[in-house]
C-alpha positions as CSV (number, residue, x, y, z in Angstrom):
1,M,14.5,-16.7,-8.4
2,T,12.2,-18.8,-10.7
3,A,9.7,-17.4,-11.9
4,L,6.9,-20.1,-10.8
5,I,8.3,-21.6,-7.5
6,I,5.5,-24.9,-6.7
7,A,6.7,-25.8,-2.3
8,D,7.2,-29.1,-2.8
9,H,6.9,-30.2,0.8
10,V,5.0,-32.9,2.3
11,L,4.0,-31.4,5.3
12,L,1.9,-28.9,3.0
13,S,0.4,-31.1,0.5
14,H,-1.0,-32.3,4.1
15,R,-2.6,-29.0,5.2
16,M,-3.6,-28.6,1.1
17,A,-5.8,-31.6,1.5
18,E,-7.5,-30.6,4.3
19,L,-7.8,-27.1,3.3
20,R,-9.4,-28.1,-0.2
21,D,-11.7,-30.3,1.6
22,V,-15.6,-28.9,2.3
23,A,-15.9,-30.8,5.0
24,T,-13.3,-28.2,6.8
25,P,-14.9,-25.7,9.0
26,S,-14.5,-22.3,8.6
27,P,-12.3,-21.8,12.4
28,R,-10.1,-25.3,11.0
29,F,-10.1,-23.0,7.2
30,R,-8.2,-20.3,9.3
31,R,-5.7,-22.4,11.1
32,L,-4.4,-23.8,8.1
33,L,-4.3,-20.8,6.2
34,A,-2.4,-19.9,8.6
35,E,0.0,-22.7,8.6
36,I,0.3,-22.6,4.7
37,G,1.2,-18.5,4.9
38,A,4.1,-19.0,7.3
39,M,5.0,-22.7,5.3
40,L,5.1,-20.0,1.8
41,T,6.8,-17.1,3.7
42,I,9.7,-19.9,4.3
43,E,9.9,-20.5,0.4
44,A,9.7,-16.8,-0.4
45,T,12.8,-15.4,1.5
46,R,15.1,-18.5,1.1
47,T,17.2,-16.4,-1.3
48,L,17.0,-12.9,0.8
49,P,20.1,-11.6,0.9
50,S,22.9,-12.7,4.4
51,A,25.6,-12.2,5.7
52,M,27.5,-13.5,8.8
53,K,27.9,-12.2,11.8
54,R,29.3,-13.5,15.0
55,V,27.6,-15.3,17.6
56,T,28.7,-16.2,20.8
57,T,27.2,-19.5,22.5
58,P,27.5,-20.3,26.2
59,L,30.2,-22.1,24.8
60,T,32.1,-21.1,21.8
61,G,32.0,-17.5,19.5
62,M,31.0,-18.6,15.6
63,D,30.3,-17.2,12.7
64,H,26.5,-17.5,12.0
65,R,24.3,-16.9,8.6
66,V,21.6,-14.6,9.5
67,L,20.2,-11.5,7.0
68,A,21.4,-8.8,5.7
69,G,19.0,-6.2,5.9
70,P,15.6,-6.1,7.2
71,E,12.9,-8.0,7.0
72,P,10.4,-7.5,3.7
73,V,7.0,-5.4,3.9
74,L,4.2,-7.7,3.9
75,V,1.1,-7.1,2.2
76,A,-1.9,-8.7,2.0
77,V,-4.6,-8.1,-0.4
78,L,-8.1,-8.0,1.2
79,R,-9.7,-9.6,2.3
80,A,-8.7,-13.6,1.8
81,G,-5.3,-12.3,2.1
82,L,-5.5,-11.7,5.5
83,G,-5.3,-16.0,6.5
84,L,-2.2,-15.9,5.0
85,L,-0.7,-12.9,6.2
86,D,-1.4,-14.5,10.2
87,G,1.2,-16.7,9.7
88,A,3.4,-14.7,7.0
89,M,3.8,-12.7,11.1
90,Q,5.0,-15.7,12.8
91,V,7.6,-16.6,10.8
92,L,8.7,-12.3,9.9
93,P,7.5,-10.7,13.2
94,D,9.1,-7.6,12.9
95,A,8.3,-7.0,9.7
96,P,5.7,-4.4,8.4
97,V,2.5,-5.5,7.2
98,G,0.6,-3.2,4.4
99,H,-3.0,-3.6,2.4
100,V,-4.5,-4.4,-0.6
101,G,-8.5,-4.0,-0.9
102,L,-9.6,-5.4,-3.7
103,V,-13.0,-6.1,-5.0
104,R,-13.8,-8.4,-8.1
105,D,-17.0,-8.1,-10.1
106,E,-18.9,-11.6,-10.4
107,H,-20.0,-10.9,-13.4
108,T,-17.0,-8.8,-15.5
109,L,-14.1,-10.5,-13.2
110,Q,-12.6,-7.3,-13.1
111,P,-11.1,-6.1,-9.6
112,S,-11.6,-2.3,-8.1
113,Q,-9.6,-0.7,-5.2
114,Y,-11.3,0.5,-2.6
115,M,-8.0,0.6,-0.1
116,L,-4.6,0.7,-0.3
117,R,-2.2,1.5,2.7
118,M,1.3,0.8,2.6
119,P,4.6,1.6,5.3
120,P,6.9,4.4,3.7
121,E,9.3,1.4,4.0
122,V,8.8,-0.8,1.3
123,T,10.7,1.2,-1.0
124,L,13.6,0.4,0.6
125,R,12.5,-3.4,1.8
126,G,10.4,-4.4,-1.2
127,A,7.6,-6.8,-0.6
128,I,6.0,-10.1,-0.1
129,L,2.4,-10.1,-1.4
130,Y,-0.3,-12.6,0.0
131,D,-3.6,-14.0,-1.7
132,P,-4.8,-17.7,-1.1
133,M,-5.9,-17.8,-4.9
134,L,-4.3,-16.5,-8.3
135,A,-7.3,-17.7,-10.1
136,T,-8.0,-14.8,-13.5
137,G,-5.2,-13.1,-12.6
138,G,-7.1,-9.6,-12.8
139,S,-6.6,-9.0,-8.8
140,A,-3.2,-9.2,-9.1
141,V,-1.8,-7.9,-11.6
142,A,-4.0,-4.8,-10.2
143,A,-2.6,-5.2,-6.6
144,V,1.3,-5.8,-8.1
145,Q,0.5,-2.0,-9.6
146,R,-0.3,-0.5,-6.1
147,V,2.9,-2.0,-4.5
148,K,5.3,-1.3,-7.3
149,E,3.3,2.3,-7.6
150,A,4.5,2.9,-4.1
151,G,8.0,2.2,-4.7
152,A,8.8,-1.2,-4.0
153,P,11.9,-2.0,-5.7
154,A,11.0,-6.0,-5.7
155,I,8.2,-7.7,-5.3
156,R,6.9,-11.7,-4.6
157,F,3.4,-12.8,-5.0
158,V,2.6,-15.6,-2.7
159,C,-0.9,-18.2,-2.9
160,A,-2.0,-21.3,-1.4
161,L,-3.2,-22.0,-5.1
162,A,-2.9,-20.5,-8.8
163,A,-4.7,-21.3,-12.5
164,P,-2.2,-21.2,-15.0
165,E,-4.6,-18.5,-16.8
166,G,-3.6,-16.2,-14.0
167,V,0.0,-17.5,-13.7
168,A,-0.1,-16.6,-17.3
169,K,-1.5,-13.3,-17.1
170,L,0.3,-12.1,-14.2
171,R,3.2,-13.3,-15.9
172,A,2.4,-11.2,-18.8
173,A,2.1,-7.6,-16.8
174,H,4.5,-8.0,-14.3
175,P,7.6,-10.9,-15.6
176,D,9.8,-9.5,-12.8
177,V,7.9,-11.0,-10.0
178,P,8.2,-14.7,-8.8
179,I,5.2,-16.8,-8.0
180,I,5.3,-19.1,-4.9
181,T,2.4,-21.5,-4.8
182,A,1.3,-24.3,-2.7
183,A,-0.1,-26.1,-5.5
184,L,-1.1,-25.4,-9.4
185,D,-4.6,-26.4,-10.8
186,E,-5.8,-27.5,-13.9
187,R,-7.9,-24.5,-14.8
188,L,-10.9,-21.8,-14.2
189,N,-14.3,-23.0,-15.0
190,E,-17.1,-20.2,-16.7
191,R,-17.4,-18.6,-13.4
192,G,-14.1,-17.9,-13.2
193,F,-13.3,-20.6,-10.3
194,I,-10.0,-22.0,-10.1
195,M,-10.8,-26.1,-10.4
196,P,-10.3,-28.6,-8.6
197,G,-9.8,-25.3,-6.1
198,L,-11.6,-25.3,-3.1
199,G,-14.2,-22.7,-3.4
200,D,-14.2,-18.8,-2.5
201,A,-10.9,-19.0,0.0
202,G,-12.6,-15.3,1.3
203,D,-16.1,-17.0,2.6
204,R,-14.3,-20.5,3.8
205,C,-11.8,-18.7,6.3
206,F,-14.0,-16.0,7.6
207,G,-17.6,-18.2,7.3
208,T,-19.3,-15.8,5.1
209,E,-20.3,-19.1,3.0
210,G,-23.9,-18.7,2.2
């Protein structure tokens, strides 16, 4: 899989425009984030192994392409990753779910872990990691490292929005992890926020702004 994939679809772009809009209320923001999570999950699983299976329709039999193995573990970076996870679980309803709890110090911009819950199947299934924003890259690098330490043989990182600085940092630390995003923005500002961005995804998702 390519190192950086920017999903290109007008329906995804349309939802991203509304997600960015400062006037979008929290309940609508959550629904949009879930829909974007579903679309990006489809893109992230495009290269999963497949096999042919015999299927009997009401009219005849046929060979049909299906997944060759179990669905990957879905891992949300708390708390904002839960928004994308809601949509991912609609696409992969049988996938086990894990959580990585990280909080970023607003002064140092460094992440610290407060929770890690990972299904044991991650050692066989691999994982898709969800975080709406790839900004400085510190939290993404730490989250990927935690999932690797849990034994995941393959990881994909999914985000709604990325900054060049975050992409570069994640690629430098984990060059084996593909990044799937809906948009690559211009830069980070002095506070480590993506520009033009969409603000704080966690606050907007859960209505805790201010």
